[in-house]
C-alpha positions, 0 to 999 in steps of 0.5 A, spaced: 463 469 556 461 476 555 465 479 558 472 477 554 467 478 548 466 485 549 473 486 552 475 483 545 471 487 542 476 494 547 482 491 544 480 491 536 476 497 537 483 501 540 487 498 535 483 501 529 482 507 533 490 507 533 492 506 526 487 511 524 491 515 529 497 513 526 495 514 518 493 521 521 500 523 523 502 520 516 500 525 513 497 519 508 490 516 507 488 509 508 490 507 501 497 510 501 498 508 507 497 501 507 501 501 501 507 505 505 506 500 510 508 495 505 514 498 502 516 501 510 516 493 512 521 490 516 526 495 516 529 502 521 527 508 516 531 515 517 526 521 518 529 522 511 528 515 509 521 514 511 518 522 508 522 518 500 518 511 501 511 516 504 511 520 497 513 513 493 507 511 496 503 517 493 505 517 488 506 510 484 498 509 487 496 515 484 500 513 477 497 507 477 490 509 479 491 514 475 493 509 469 491 502 469 487 501 475 481 504 474 480 499 467 475 493 468 477 488 472 485 490 470 488 483 473 485 479 468 488 482 462 495 478 460 498 485 458 494 490 464 496 485 469 504 485 467 504 493 465 500 494 472 507 489 476 511 493 470 510 499 474 510 497 480 518 494 480 520 499 475 518 506 480 520 501 486 527 500 483 528 507 481 527 509 487 527 506 494 533 508 498 540 504 496 539 499 502 533 496 500 537 490 495 534 487 488 531 481 493 528 485 496 524 490 491 522 484 488 519 482 494 515 488 495 513 489 488 509 483 489 506 484 495 504 492 493 502 488 487 498 482 490 495 487 495 492 492 487 489 486 486 486 484 492 483 491 495 483 494 487 476 492 482 478 496 476 473 502 474 475 507 481 471 501 484 476 499 491 474 496 497 476 503 500 471 507 501 473 514 497 476 511 491 
């Protein structure tokens, strides 16, 4: 029993190490990588598209943190919550490669929004260490 637990712990540490290595290799921090992963999931991207998706993830997160996510309990305020959702949608609609259809953009918008609700509490607080 103890051996199974230890083996699972080693597997977990290895998967975390692999994820950290991928994050560093991509040139993103954990916050940016989360958005990047949402945007690229279920897509077979070219190198140019991957570079573009990274740029979109970084820019979107920076814009939201600067403008909306620093508001206390932003997700509870209808106007701010709607503005966050609209900002995400507009950025993705304007910036994602053409092979992202309108329904896929809506889905990615919803997923990014839910991620932000779960990880960003406003006033510079988030579940990420350095935010």
